[in-house]
OpenMM code with the backbone's topology and positions (N, CA, C; nanometers):
from openmm import Vec3, app, unit

residues = "MET GLN ILE ILE PHE GLU THR ALA ARG LEU TYR PHE ARG GLN PHE THR SER GLU ASP ALA PRO LEU ILE PHE ALA LEU ASN GLN HIS ALA ALA VAL VAL LYS TYR VAL HIS GLU LEU PRO LEU LEU THR VAL ALA ASP ALA GLU ARG VAL LEU GLN ASN SER ILE LEU PRO GLN TYR SER LYS TYR ASP LEU GLY ARG TYR ALA VAL TYR THR LYS HIS SER ASN ALA PHE ILE GLY TRP CYS GLY LEU LYS TYR ARG GLN GLU ILE ASP GLU VAL ASP LEU GLY TYR ARG PHE ILE PRO SER SER TRP GLY LYS GLY TYR GLY THR GLU ALA ALA ALA ASN THR LEU HIS TYR GLY PHE GLN THR LYS LYS LEU ASN ARG ILE THR GLY ARG ALA HIS ILE GLU ASN ILE ALA SER LEU THR ILE LEU ARG LYS ILE GLY MET GLN TYR LEU CYS ASN GLU VAL VAL ASP ASN CYS PRO VAL GLU THR TYR GLU ALA PHE ASN PRO ASN VAL LYS LYS SER GLU ASN LEU ARG ASN ASN SER".split()
positions = [
    Vec3(-3.6955, 5.8339, -6.5664),
    Vec3(-3.7458, 5.6986, -6.5863),
    Vec3(-3.8531, 5.7011, -6.6943),
    Vec3(-3.8338, 5.6179, -6.7953),
    Vec3(-3.9310, 5.6097, -6.9035),
    Vec3(-4.0193, 5.4876, -6.8825),
    Vec3(-4.1483, 5.5120, -6.8620),
    Vec3(-4.2433, 5.4025, -6.8476),
    Vec3(-4.2799, 5.3537, -6.9874),
    Vec3(-4.2657, 5.2236, -7.0090),
    Vec3(-4.2959, 5.1630, -7.1389),
    Vec3(-4.4465, 5.1442, -7.1539),
    Vec3(-4.5094, 5.0844, -7.0529),
    Vec3(-4.6553, 5.0733, -7.0491),
    Vec3(-4.6985, 5.0452, -6.9059),
    Vec3(-4.8299, 5.0571, -6.8834),
    Vec3(-4.8875, 5.0382, -6.7504),
    Vec3(-5.0058, 4.9435, -6.7586),
    Vec3(-5.0382, 4.8838, -6.6442),
    Vec3(-5.1613, 4.8071, -6.6290),
    Vec3(-5.2383, 4.8720, -6.5141),
    Vec3(-5.3441, 4.8088, -6.4714),
    Vec3(-5.4221, 4.8647, -6.3607),
    Vec3(-5.3377, 4.8805, -6.2345),
    Vec3(-5.2470, 4.7847, -6.2092),
    Vec3(-5.1720, 4.7874, -6.0831),
    Vec3(-5.0208, 4.7973, -6.0994),
    Vec3(-4.9726, 4.7892, -6.2220),
    Vec3(-4.8284, 4.7792, -6.2452),
    Vec3(-4.7807, 4.8797, -6.3484),
    Vec3(-4.6513, 4.9086, -6.3442),
    Vec3(-4.5896, 4.9810, -6.4552),
    Vec3(-4.4571, 4.9148, -6.4905),
    Vec3(-4.4189, 4.9320, -6.6156),
    Vec3(-4.3038, 4.8639, -6.6738),
    Vec3(-4.2068, 4.9686, -6.7275),
    Vec3(-4.0797, 4.9512, -6.6969),
    Vec3(-3.9784, 5.0415, -6.7497),
    Vec3(-3.8582, 4.9611, -6.7962),
    Vec3(-3.7791, 5.0211, -6.8844),
    Vec3(-3.6565, 4.9556, -6.9266),
    Vec3(-3.5594, 4.9494, -6.8096),
    Vec3(-3.4843, 4.8421, -6.8052),
    Vec3(-3.3735, 4.8354, -6.7099),
    Vec3(-3.2655, 4.9327, -6.7548),
    Vec3(-3.1837, 4.9759, -6.6608),
    Vec3(-3.0673, 5.0592, -6.6909),
    Vec3(-2.9444, 4.9892, -6.6339),
    Vec3(-2.8291, 5.0406, -6.6664),
    Vec3(-2.7055, 4.9800, -6.6163),
    Vec3(-2.6946, 4.9897, -6.4643),
    Vec3(-2.7731, 5.0768, -6.4019),
    Vec3(-2.7706, 5.0898, -6.2557),
    Vec3(-2.8573, 4.9856, -6.1840),
    Vec3(-2.9259, 4.9015, -6.2590),
    Vec3(-3.0212, 4.8083, -6.1991),
    Vec3(-2.9637, 4.6724, -6.1612),
    Vec3(-2.8334, 4.6561, -6.1698),
    Vec3(-2.7733, 4.5268, -6.1346),
    Vec3(-2.8128, 4.4800, -5.9942),
    Vec3(-2.8186, 4.5682, -5.8934),
    Vec3(-2.8598, 4.5203, -5.7602),
    Vec3(-3.0019, 4.4613, -5.7586),
    Vec3(-3.0918, 4.5133, -5.8422),
    Vec3(-3.2278, 4.4581, -5.8494),
    Vec3(-3.2258, 4.3170, -5.9070),
    Vec3(-3.1532, 4.2996, -6.0175),
    Vec3(-3.1420, 4.1683, -6.0813),
    Vec3(-3.0775, 4.0689, -5.9842),
    Vec3(-2.9716, 4.1133, -5.9193),
    Vec3(-2.9011, 4.0267, -5.8246),
    Vec3(-2.9937, 3.9842, -5.7107),
    Vec3(-3.0637, 4.0796, -5.6509),
    Vec3(-3.1529, 4.0488, -5.5383),
    Vec3(-3.2643, 3.9530, -5.5804),
    Vec3(-3.3225, 3.9749, -5.6973),
    Vec3(-3.4285, 3.8877, -5.7473),
    Vec3(-3.3780, 3.7444, -5.7598),
    Vec3(-3.2589, 3.7283, -5.8139),
    Vec3(-3.2052, 3.5945, -5.8376),
    Vec3(-3.1479, 3.5280, -5.7127),
    Vec3(-3.1485, 3.5960, -5.5999),
    Vec3(-3.1018, 3.5348, -5.4756),
    Vec3(-3.2093, 3.4498, -5.4090),
    Vec3(-3.3330, 3.4618, -5.4552),
    Vec3(-3.4422, 3.3805, -5.4013),
    Vec3(-3.4366, 3.2421, -5.4661),
    Vec3(-3.4116, 3.1395, -5.3873),
    Vec3(-3.4009, 3.0036, -5.4409),
    Vec3(-3.5271, 2.9630, -5.5172),
    Vec3(-3.6429, 3.0029, -5.4685),
    Vec3(-3.7680, 2.9666, -5.5349),
    Vec3(-3.7813, 3.0331, -5.6715),
    Vec3(-3.7229, 3.1507, -5.6886),
    Vec3(-3.7308, 3.2232, -5.8160),
    Vec3(-3.6490, 3.1526, -5.9234),
    Vec3(-3.5337, 3.1024, -5.8870),
    Vec3(-3.4434, 3.0424, -5.9868),
    Vec3(-3.4499, 2.8897, -5.9896),
    Vec3(-3.5429, 2.8324, -5.9161),
    Vec3(-3.5529, 2.6862, -5.9080),
    Vec3(-3.5649, 2.6212, -6.0454),
    Vec3(-3.6409, 2.6804, -6.1350),
    Vec3(-3.6683, 2.6172, -6.2638),
    Vec3(-3.5959, 2.6813, -6.3815),
    Vec3(-3.5083, 2.7760, -6.3567),
    Vec3(-3.4394, 2.8404, -6.4695),
    Vec3(-3.3123, 2.7644, -6.5033),
    Vec3(-3.2703, 2.7794, -6.6254),
    Vec3(-3.1539, 2.7066, -6.6756),
    Vec3(-3.0382, 2.8034, -6.7024),
    Vec3(-3.0091, 2.8839, -6.6016),
    Vec3(-2.9020, 2.9824, -6.6131),
    Vec3(-2.8023, 2.9597, -6.5008),
    Vec3(-2.6818, 3.0088, -6.5211),
    Vec3(-2.5831, 3.0045, -6.4142),
    Vec3(-2.6275, 3.0970, -6.3019),
    Vec3(-2.6040, 3.0594, -6.1765),
    Vec3(-2.6428, 3.1473, -6.0652),
    Vec3(-2.5616, 3.2766, -6.0657),
    Vec3(-2.6244, 3.3826, -6.0180),
    Vec3(-2.5545, 3.5103, -6.0027),
    Vec3(-2.4944, 3.5125, -5.8629),
    Vec3(-2.3631, 3.5107, -5.8568),
    Vec3(-2.2947, 3.5044, -5.7278),
    Vec3(-2.2595, 3.6414, -5.6730),
    Vec3(-2.2542, 3.7411, -5.7610),
    Vec3(-2.2172, 3.8770, -5.7199),
    Vec3(-2.2996, 3.9777, -5.7994),
    Vec3(-2.3002, 4.1011, -5.7534),
    Vec3(-2.3648, 4.2088, -5.8288),
    Vec3(-2.2944, 4.2255, -5.9634),
    Vec3(-2.1645, 4.2005, -5.9686),
    Vec3(-2.0905, 4.2085, -6.0953),
    Vec3(-2.1440, 4.1066, -6.1961),
    Vec3(-2.1853, 3.9885, -6.1495),
    Vec3(-2.2482, 3.8903, -6.2389),
    Vec3(-2.3778, 3.9472, -6.2962),
    Vec3(-2.4558, 4.0136, -6.2123),
    Vec3(-2.5810, 4.0753, -6.2576),
    Vec3(-2.5530, 4.1877, -6.3570),
    Vec3(-2.4463, 4.2631, -6.3348),
    Vec3(-2.4070, 4.3682, -6.4300),
    Vec3(-2.3763, 4.3076, -6.5665),
    Vec3(-2.3089, 4.1925, -6.5679),
    Vec3(-2.2781, 4.1258, -6.6954),
    Vec3(-2.4060, 4.0808, -6.7659),
    Vec3(-2.5020, 4.0287, -6.6898),
    Vec3(-2.6301, 3.9884, -6.7492),
    Vec3(-2.6984, 4.1095, -6.8121),
    Vec3(-2.7000, 4.2196, -6.7412),
    Vec3(-2.7591, 4.3424, -6.7957),
    Vec3(-2.6887, 4.3841, -6.9243),
    Vec3(-2.5571, 4.3937, -6.9205),
    Vec3(-2.4800, 4.4443, -7.0349),
    Vec3(-2.4811, 4.3490, -7.1541),
    Vec3(-2.4816, 4.2186, -7.1289),
    Vec3(-2.4690, 4.1208, -7.2373),
    Vec3(-2.6010, 4.0647, -7.2874),
    Vec3(-2.7046, 4.0692, -7.2053),
    Vec3(-2.8293, 4.0038, -7.2426),
    Vec3(-2.9497, 4.0980, -7.2443),
    Vec3(-2.9713, 4.1704, -7.1363),
    Vec3(-3.0942, 4.2498, -7.1244),
    Vec3(-3.0876, 4.3802, -7.2032),
    Vec3(-2.9890, 4.4624, -7.1779),
    Vec3(-2.9824, 4.5950, -7.2414),
    Vec3(-2.9682, 4.5903, -7.3936),
    Vec3(-2.8907, 4.4978, -7.4520),
    Vec3(-2.8792, 4.4955, -7.5985),
    Vec3(-3.0114, 4.4696, -7.6710),
    Vec3(-3.1051, 4.4010, -7.6068),
    Vec3(-3.2349, 4.3753, -7.6704),
    Vec3(-3.3074, 4.5056, -7.7037),
    Vec3(-3.2936, 4.6058, -7.6185),
    Vec3(-3.3627, 4.7333, -7.6408),
    Vec3(-3.3137, 4.8006, -7.7684),
    Vec3(-3.1846, 4.8079, -7.7864),
    Vec3(-3.1305, 4.8792, -7.9025),
    Vec3(-3.1321, 4.7943, -8.0291),
    Vec3(-3.1095, 4.6651, -8.0170),
    Vec3(-3.1046, 4.5793, -8.1362),
    Vec3(-3.2427, 4.5479, -8.1920),
    Vec3(-3.3389, 4.5207, -8.1035),
    Vec3(-3.4682, 4.4682, -8.1485),
    Vec3(-3.5885, 4.5502, -8.1026),
    Vec3(-3.5667, 4.6559, -8.0264),
    Vec3(-3.6755, 4.7365, -7.9713),
    Vec3(-3.7719, 4.6504, -7.8888),
    Vec3(-3.7156, 4.5516, -7.8213),
    Vec3(-3.7882, 4.4625, -7.7315),
    Vec3(-3.7053, 4.4473, -7.6056),
    Vec3(-3.7566, 4.3738, -7.5094),
    Vec3(-3.6742, 4.3444, -7.3938),
    Vec3(-3.7528, 4.3030, -7.2721),
    Vec3(-3.6775, 4.2645, -7.1708),
    Vec3(-3.7335, 4.2356, -7.0402),
    Vec3(-3.7422, 4.3688, -6.9669),
    Vec3(-3.8565, 4.3945, -6.9055),
    Vec3(-3.8789, 4.5223, -6.8390),
    Vec3(-3.8903, 4.5043, -6.6883),
    Vec3(-3.8370, 4.6001, -6.6153),
    Vec3(-3.8531, 4.6029, -6.4702),
    Vec3(-3.9999, 4.6319, -6.4403),
    Vec3(-4.0576, 4.5549, -6.3489),
    Vec3(-4.1996, 4.5687, -6.3150),
    Vec3(-4.2117, 4.6210, -6.1718),
    Vec3(-4.2947, 4.7240, -6.1573),
    Vec3(-4.3174, 4.7891, -6.0280),
    Vec3(-4.4667, 4.7943, -5.9988),
    Vec3(-4.5010, 4.7892, -5.8700),
    Vec3(-4.6398, 4.8120, -5.8312),
    Vec3(-4.6644, 4.9624, -5.8277),
    Vec3(-4.7820, 5.0026, -5.8717),
    Vec3(-4.8163, 5.1454, -5.8696),
    Vec3(-4.8388, 5.1957, -5.7275),
    Vec3(-4.9007, 5.1128, -5.6435),
    Vec3(-4.9383, 5.1614, -5.5096),
    Vec3(-4.8184, 5.1871, -5.4193),
    Vec3(-4.7073, 5.1144, -5.4401),
    Vec3(-4.5927, 5.1331, -5.3503),
    Vec3(-4.4624, 5.1646, -5.4237),
    Vec3(-4.4675, 5.1662, -5.5567),
    Vec3(-4.3462, 5.1839, -5.6379),
    Vec3(-4.2397, 5.0798, -5.6054),
    Vec3(-4.2823, 4.9613, -5.5658),
    Vec3(-4.1890, 4.8539, -5.5307),
    Vec3(-4.1546, 4.7712, -5.6540),
    Vec3(-4.0267, 4.7434, -5.6719),
    Vec3(-3.9808, 4.6518, -5.7765),
    Vec3(-4.0233, 4.5112, -5.7369),
    Vec3(-4.0953, 4.4420, -5.8272),
    Vec3(-4.1399, 4.3063, -5.7949),
    Vec3(-4.0844, 4.2016, -5.8907),
    Vec3(-4.0113, 4.2437, -5.9931),
    Vec3(-3.9552, 4.1467, -6.0861),
    Vec3(-3.9442, 4.2027, -6.2256),
    Vec3(-3.9438, 4.1117, -6.3223),
    Vec3(-3.9375, 4.1559, -6.4613),
    Vec3(-4.0309, 4.0720, -6.5473),
    Vec3(-4.0686, 4.1312, -6.6601),
    Vec3(-4.1526, 4.0643, -6.7586),
    Vec3(-4.1246, 4.1318, -6.8913),
    Vec3(-4.1247, 4.0552, -6.9977),
    Vec3(-4.1032, 4.1189, -7.1267),
    Vec3(-4.0844, 4.0208, -7.2393),
    Vec3(-4.0521, 4.0773, -7.3534),
    Vec3(-4.0343, 4.0024, -7.4768),
    Vec3(-3.8879, 4.0045, -7.5168),
    Vec3(-3.8380, 3.8891, -7.5553),
    Vec3(-3.6973, 3.8772, -7.5941),
    Vec3(-3.6904, 3.8110, -7.7309),
    Vec3(-3.6179, 3.8744, -7.8214),
    Vec3(-3.5961, 3.8112, -7.9510),
    Vec3(-3.4868, 3.7073, -7.9354),
    Vec3(-3.5160, 3.5846, -7.9743),
    Vec3(-3.4190, 3.4749, -7.9679),
    Vec3(-3.3710, 3.4469, -8.1093),
    Vec3(-3.2610, 3.5084, -8.1442),
    Vec3(-3.2080, 3.5021, -8.2799),
    Vec3(-3.1790, 3.3590, -8.3244),
    Vec3(-3.1296, 3.2757, -8.2334),
    Vec3(-3.0907, 3.1396, -8.2702),
    Vec3(-3.2077, 3.0548, -8.3189),
    Vec3(-3.3302, 3.0914, -8.2816),
    Vec3(-3.4482, 3.0186, -8.3291),
    Vec3(-3.5489, 3.1114, -8.3966),
    Vec3(-3.5110, 3.2362, -8.4169),
    Vec3(-3.5918, 3.3356, -8.4879),
    Vec3(-3.7344, 3.3447, -8.4328),
    Vec3(-3.7437, 3.3711, -8.3031),
    Vec3(-3.8754, 3.3909, -8.2445),
    Vec3(-3.8674, 3.4878, -8.1276),
    Vec3(-3.9833, 3.5412, -8.0925),
    Vec3(-3.9944, 3.6324, -7.9786),
    Vec3(-4.0564, 3.5543, -7.8634),
    Vec3(-3.9888, 3.5605, -7.7498),
    Vec3(-4.0231, 3.4816, -7.6327),
    Vec3(-4.0746, 3.5716, -7.5208),
    Vec3(-4.1861, 3.5335, -7.4614),
    Vec3(-4.2397, 3.6007, -7.3431),
    Vec3(-4.1779, 3.5364, -7.2196),
    Vec3(-4.1221, 3.6182, -7.1320),
    Vec3(-4.0640, 3.5655, -7.0088),
    Vec3(-4.0977, 3.6545, -6.8914),
    Vec3(-4.0883, 3.5987, -6.7709),
    Vec3(-4.1190, 3.6746, -6.6503),
    Vec3(-4.0535, 3.6077, -6.5310),
    Vec3(-4.0300, 3.6888, -6.4301),
    Vec3(-3.9694, 3.6416, -6.3051),
    Vec3(-4.0085, 3.7422, -6.1968),
    Vec3(-4.0652, 3.6929, -6.0863),
    Vec3(-4.1133, 3.7816, -5.9803),
    Vec3(-4.0654, 3.7362, -5.8430),
    Vec3(-4.0502, 3.8323, -5.7523),
    Vec3(-4.0081, 3.7990, -5.6159),
    Vec3(-4.1214, 3.7233, -5.5454),
    Vec3(-4.0868, 3.6287, -5.4593),
    Vec3(-4.1895, 3.5465, -5.3945),
    Vec3(-4.2959, 3.6248, -5.3179),
    Vec3(-4.2614, 3.7379, -5.2589),
    Vec3(-4.3624, 3.8140, -5.1839),
    Vec3(-4.4719, 3.8700, -5.2746),
    Vec3(-4.4489, 3.8689, -5.4057),
    Vec3(-4.5509, 3.9176, -5.4996),
    Vec3(-4.6346, 3.8038, -5.5575),
    Vec3(-4.5999, 3.6809, -5.5286),
    Vec3(-4.6719, 3.5657, -5.5821),
    Vec3(-4.8113, 3.5557, -5.5208),
    Vec3(-4.9032, 3.4973, -5.5977),
    Vec3(-5.0378, 3.4729, -5.5480),
    Vec3(-5.1285, 3.5946, -5.5487),
    Vec3(-5.0845, 3.7025, -5.6107),
    Vec3(-5.1630, 3.8263, -5.6146),
    Vec3(-5.2109, 3.8598, -5.7554),
    Vec3(-5.1824, 3.7718, -5.8502),
    Vec3(-5.2238, 3.7953, -5.9880),
    Vec3(-5.1312, 3.8850, -6.0677),
    Vec3(-5.0203, 3.9268, -6.0090),
    Vec3(-4.9278, 4.0159, -6.0807),
    Vec3(-4.8661, 3.9476, -6.2030),
    Vec3(-4.8299, 3.8212, -6.1886),
    Vec3(-4.7686, 3.7498, -6.3004),
    Vec3(-4.8618, 3.7409, -6.4195),
    Vec3(-4.9859, 3.7044, -6.3941),
    Vec3(-5.0842, 3.6952, -6.5021),
    Vec3(-5.1111, 3.8325, -6.5622),
    Vec3(-5.1274, 3.9331, -6.4776),
    Vec3(-5.1519, 4.0698, -6.5253),
    Vec3(-5.0357, 4.1189, -6.6110),
    Vec3(-4.9149, 4.0958, -6.5641),
    Vec3(-4.7968, 4.1403, -6.6385),
    Vec3(-4.7833, 4.0655, -6.7704),
    Vec3(-4.7972, 3.9336, -6.7669),
    Vec3(-4.7798, 3.8533, -6.8879),
    Vec3(-4.8882, 3.8838, -6.9914),
    Vec3(-5.0132, 3.8943, -6.9478),
    Vec3(-5.1227, 3.9233, -7.0413),
    Vec3(-5.1033, 4.0584, -7.1087),
    Vec3(-5.0646, 4.1577, -7.0313),
    Vec3(-5.0461, 4.2908, -7.0884),
    Vec3(-4.9202, 4.3004, -7.1733),
    Vec3(-4.8183, 4.2216, -7.1419),
    Vec3(-4.6987, 4.2173, -7.2258),
    Vec3(-4.7313, 4.1518, -7.3590),
    Vec3(-4.8106, 4.0464, -7.3570),
    Vec3(-4.8547, 3.9818, -7.4805),
    Vec3(-4.9332, 4.0819, -7.5656),
    Vec3(-5.0254, 4.1535, -7.5032),
    Vec3(-5.1040, 4.2559, -7.5721),
    Vec3(-5.0122, 4.3638, -7.6308),
    Vec3(-4.9163, 4.4093, -7.5527),
    Vec3(-4.8186, 4.5093, -7.5978),
    Vec3(-4.7420, 4.4584, -7.7205),
    Vec3(-4.7019, 4.3336, -7.7170),
    Vec3(-4.6295, 4.2758, -7.8300),
    Vec3(-4.7122, 4.2729, -7.9569),
    Vec3(-4.8397, 4.2417, -7.9440),
    Vec3(-4.9259, 4.2348, -8.0617),
    Vec3(-4.9748, 4.3726, -8.1062),
    Vec3(-5.0205, 4.4553, -8.0123),
    Vec3(-5.0804, 4.5837, -8.0486),
    Vec3(-4.9777, 4.6919, -8.0793),
    Vec3(-4.8755, 4.7030, -7.9971),
    Vec3(-4.7780, 4.8109, -8.0131),
    Vec3(-4.6625, 4.7706, -8.1030),
    Vec3(-4.6095, 4.6512, -8.0815),
    Vec3(-4.4935, 4.6051, -8.1590),
    Vec3(-4.5330, 4.5327, -8.2870),
    Vec3(-4.6620, 4.5040, -8.3032),
    Vec3(-4.7155, 4.4422, -8.4253),
    Vec3(-4.6510, 4.3074, -8.4570),
    Vec3(-4.6189, 4.2322, -8.3534),
    Vec3(-4.5617, 4.0994, -8.3736),
    Vec3(-4.6705, 4.0035, -8.4197),
    Vec3(-4.6344, 3.9056, -8.4991),
    Vec3(-4.7305, 3.8064, -8.5466),
    Vec3(-4.7443, 3.6890, -8.4508),
    Vec3(-4.6316, 3.6468, -8.3935),
    Vec3(-4.6312, 3.5267, -8.3090),
    Vec3(-4.5383, 3.5490, -8.1903),
    Vec3(-4.5828, 3.5034, -8.0738),
    Vec3(-4.5024, 3.5103, -7.9518),
    Vec3(-4.5076, 3.3727, -7.8861),
    Vec3(-4.3929, 3.3252, -7.8402),
    Vec3(-4.3869, 3.1977, -7.7701),
    Vec3(-4.3617, 3.2208, -7.6214),
    Vec3(-4.3889, 3.1193, -7.5446),
    Vec3(-4.3581, 3.1202, -7.4021),
    Vec3(-4.3194, 2.9797, -7.3605),
    Vec3(-4.2224, 2.9691, -7.2714),
    Vec3(-4.1760, 2.8389, -7.2245),
    Vec3(-4.1671, 2.8392, -7.0727),
    Vec3(-4.1928, 2.7225, -7.0159),
    Vec3(-4.1737, 2.7056, -6.8715),
    Vec3(-4.1330, 2.5611, -6.8454),
    Vec3(-4.0515, 2.5435, -6.7433),
    Vec3(-4.0097, 2.4102, -6.7004),
    Vec3(-4.1345, 2.3264, -6.6755),
    Vec3(-4.1285, 2.1997, -6.7109),
    Vec3(-4.2469, 2.1136, -6.7015),
    Vec3(-4.2998, 2.0984, -6.5589),
    Vec3(-4.2183, 2.1276, -6.4585),
    Vec3(-4.2637, 2.1184, -6.3192),
    Vec3(-4.3027, 2.2537, -6.2602),
    Vec3(-4.2883, 2.3598, -6.3373),
    Vec3(-4.3200, 2.4938, -6.2872),
    Vec3(-4.4683, 2.5228, -6.3133),
    Vec3(-4.5511, 2.4667, -6.2290),
    Vec3(-4.6965, 2.4731, -6.2468),
    Vec3(-4.7471, 2.6170, -6.2521),
    Vec3(-4.6949, 2.7048, -6.1674),
    Vec3(-4.7420, 2.8439, -6.1648),
    Vec3(-4.7158, 2.9132, -6.2984),
    Vec3(-4.5974, 2.8966, -6.3538),
    Vec3(-4.5669, 2.9613, -6.4820),
    Vec3(-4.6463, 2.8998, -6.5962),
    Vec3(-4.6632, 2.7690, -6.5949),
    Vec3(-4.7440, 2.7041, -6.6984),
    Vec3(-4.8887, 2.7527, -6.6906),
    Vec3(-4.9395, 2.7709, -6.5691),
    Vec3(-5.0759, 2.8209, -6.5504),
    Vec3(-5.0899, 2.9614, -6.6078),
    Vec3(-4.9906, 3.0461, -6.5862),
    Vec3(-4.9949, 3.1817, -6.6421),
    Vec3(-5.0025, 3.1757, -6.7939),
    Vec3(-4.9182, 3.0948, -6.8566),
    Vec3(-4.9190, 3.0865, -7.0032),
    Vec3(-5.0560, 3.0443, -7.0546),
    Vec3(-5.1198, 2.9497, -6.9877),
    Vec3(-5.2535, 2.9052, -7.0295),
    Vec3(-5.3589, 3.0133, -7.0035),
    Vec3(-5.3506, 3.0774, -6.8859),
    Vec3(-5.4497, 3.1796, -6.8492),
    Vec3(-5.4517, 3.2961, -6.9469),
    Vec3(-5.3363, 3.3317, -7.0022),
    Vec3(-5.3320, 3.4473, -7.0920),
    Vec3(-5.3659, 3.4093, -7.2360),
    Vec3(-5.4054, 3.2839, -7.2564),
    Vec3(-5.4543, 3.2424, -7.3873),
    Vec3(-5.3518, 3.1817, -7.4804),
    Vec3(-5.2335, 3.1528, -7.4306),
    Vec3(-5.1348, 3.0878, -7.5166),
    Vec3(-5.1728, 2.9411, -7.5322),
    Vec3(-5.1429, 2.8858, -7.6487),
    Vec3(-5.1794, 2.7484, -7.6806),
    Vec3(-5.0574, 2.6576, -7.6729),
    Vec3(-5.0785, 2.5403, -7.6158),
    Vec3(-4.9708, 2.4420, -7.6047),
    Vec3(-4.9205, 2.4049, -7.7439),
    Vec3(-4.7902, 2.4035, -7.7606),
    Vec3(-4.7281, 2.3663, -7.8876),
    Vec3(-4.6578, 2.2316, -7.8758),
    Vec3(-4.5679, 2.2174, -7.7760),
    Vec3(-4.4929, 2.0924, -7.7633),
    Vec3(-4.4134, 2.0898, -7.6334),
    Vec3(-4.3644, 1.9720, -7.6014),
    Vec3(-4.2628, 1.9568, -7.4976),
    Vec3(-4.1297, 1.9481, -7.5701),
    Vec3(-4.0274, 2.0109, -7.5139),
    Vec3(-3.8952, 2.0049, -7.5744),
    Vec3(-3.7905, 2.0248, -7.4664),
    Vec3(-3.6664, 2.0081, -7.5045),
    Vec3(-3.5554, 2.0324, -7.4134),
    Vec3(-3.4802, 2.1538, -7.4656),
    Vec3(-3.4715, 2.2574, -7.3835),
    Vec3(-3.4024, 2.3810, -7.4197),
    Vec3(-3.2934, 2.4043, -7.3154),
    Vec3(-3.1710, 2.4169, -7.3609),
    Vec3(-3.0570, 2.4354, -7.2695),
    Vec3(-3.0557, 2.3283, -7.1601),
    Vec3(-3.0771, 2.2032, -7.2016),
    Vec3(-3.0783, 2.0882, -7.1095),
    Vec3(-3.1885, 2.0967, -7.0049),
    Vec3(-3.2955, 2.1684, -7.0364),
    Vec3(-3.4059, 2.1882, -6.9431),
    Vec3(-3.5362, 2.1427, -7.0106),
    Vec3(-3.6114, 2.0491, -6.9490),
    Vec3(-3.7379, 2.0065, -7.0088),
    Vec3(-3.8457, 2.1142, -6.9913),
    Vec3(-3.9015, 2.1593, -7.1021),
    Vec3(-3.9995, 2.2677, -7.0978),
    Vec3(-4.1236, 2.2330, -7.1783),
    Vec3(-4.2327, 2.3000, -7.1446),
    Vec3(-4.3513, 2.3032, -7.2299),
    Vec3(-4.3451, 2.4351, -7.3043),
    Vec3(-4.3697, 2.4294, -7.4345),
    Vec3(-4.3674, 2.5492, -7.5176),
    Vec3(-4.5099, 2.5832, -7.5602),
    Vec3(-4.5423, 2.7114, -7.5498),
    Vec3(-4.6731, 2.7636, -7.5870),
    Vec3(-4.6534, 2.8727, -7.6911),
    Vec3(-4.7600, 2.9029, -7.7643),
    Vec3(-4.7531, 3.0099, -7.8623),
    Vec3(-4.8860, 3.0835, -7.8676),
    Vec3(-4.8775, 3.2070, -7.9149),
    Vec3(-4.9974, 3.2874, -7.9396),
    Vec3(-4.9729, 3.3651, -8.0675),
    Vec3(-5.0794, 3.3837, -8.1431),
    Vec3(-5.0726, 3.4589, -8.2678),
    Vec3(-5.1492, 3.5892, -8.2527),
    Vec3(-5.1032, 3.6893, -8.3219),
    Vec3(-5.1663, 3.8204, -8.3183),
    Vec3(-5.3093, 3.8079, -8.3702),
    Vec3(-5.4090, 3.8420, -8.2877),
    Vec3(-5.5483, 3.8287, -8.3312),
    Vec3(-5.5862, 3.9272, -8.4417),
    Vec3(-5.5044, 4.0277, -8.4655),
    Vec3(-5.5341, 4.1271, -8.5687),
    Vec3(-5.4731, 4.0930, -8.7038),
    Vec3(-5.4099, 3.9771, -8.7123),
    Vec3(-5.3485, 3.9334, -8.8373),
    Vec3(-5.4229, 3.8088, -8.8828),
    Vec3(-5.4534, 3.8024, -9.0124),
    Vec3(-5.5235, 3.6859, -9.0649),
    Vec3(-5.4432, 3.5599, -9.0358),
    Vec3(-5.5139, 3.4514, -9.0093),
    Vec3(-5.4463, 3.3265, -8.9752),
    Vec3(-5.3480, 3.2842, -9.0839),
    Vec3(-5.3840, 3.2993, -9.2095),
    Vec3(-5.2933, 3.2586, -9.3178),
    Vec3(-5.1647, 3.3408, -9.3154),
    Vec3(-5.1734, 3.4696, -9.2786),
    Vec3(-5.0533, 3.5531, -9.2685),
    Vec3(-4.9680, 3.5101, -9.1504),
    Vec3(-5.0326, 3.4740, -9.0391),
    Vec3(-4.9573, 3.4283, -8.9225),
    Vec3(-4.8782, 3.3028, -8.9544),
    Vec3(-4.9381, 3.2120, -9.0282),
    Vec3(-4.8687, 3.0884, -9.0619),
    Vec3(-4.7535, 3.1148, -9.1585),
    Vec3(-4.7702, 3.2132, -9.2443),
    Vec3(-4.6658, 3.2472, -9.3413),
    Vec3(-4.5536, 3.3271, -9.2753),
    Vec3(-4.5885, 3.4150, -9.1827),
    Vec3(-4.4913, 3.5025, -9.1157),
    Vec3(-4.4831, 3.4643, -8.9694),
    Vec3(-4.4137, 3.3587, -8.9391),
    Vec3(-4.4127, 3.3003, -8.8050),
    Vec3(-4.3591, 3.3887, -8.6954),
    Vec3(-4.2882, 3.4967, -8.7216),
    Vec3(-4.2341, 3.5759, -8.6107),
    Vec3(-4.2764, 3.7192, -8.6204),
] * unit.nanometer
topology = app.Topology()
chain = topology.addChain("A")
for resn in residues:
    res = topology.addResidue(resn, chain)
    for name in ("N", "CA", "C"):
        topology.addAtom(name, app.Element.getBySymbol(name[0]), res)
């Protein structure tokens, strides 16, 4: 297992093709998928397709991706967090999804803040966006807490979202505006 990075309480690793049961189990929680705009995963085979077609290719194509997140104290899988290159709009998106038993403990904020830092410090990205359904108060709160700035409301995949952005603090503002991604 290759750890990508760690925080005080969490560690992040790349998903592997054997992780379909984790993805499937995470998406079986109605509260987890309440605000997402994806087809439901009905079988572990559906989760395998998501891994093969969406998650795993990000690692090799863009050296980015959604990472499996574990607690250090128990080595328990609690969800995923990471950066995804969205080719259709030429931007890098911060996303996260956690099991309900991990909610309310600050894991989402810790994971998102450190993923943003990883994107800027390690991956040298200029700009990162984040989106959440307009009714998903917890996710919107995380985006604000980690310092992302409100950009706009929009509809993405027939889903009303608030879009936020953050710029690399180590890049001059004029360069960030010129090099948006």
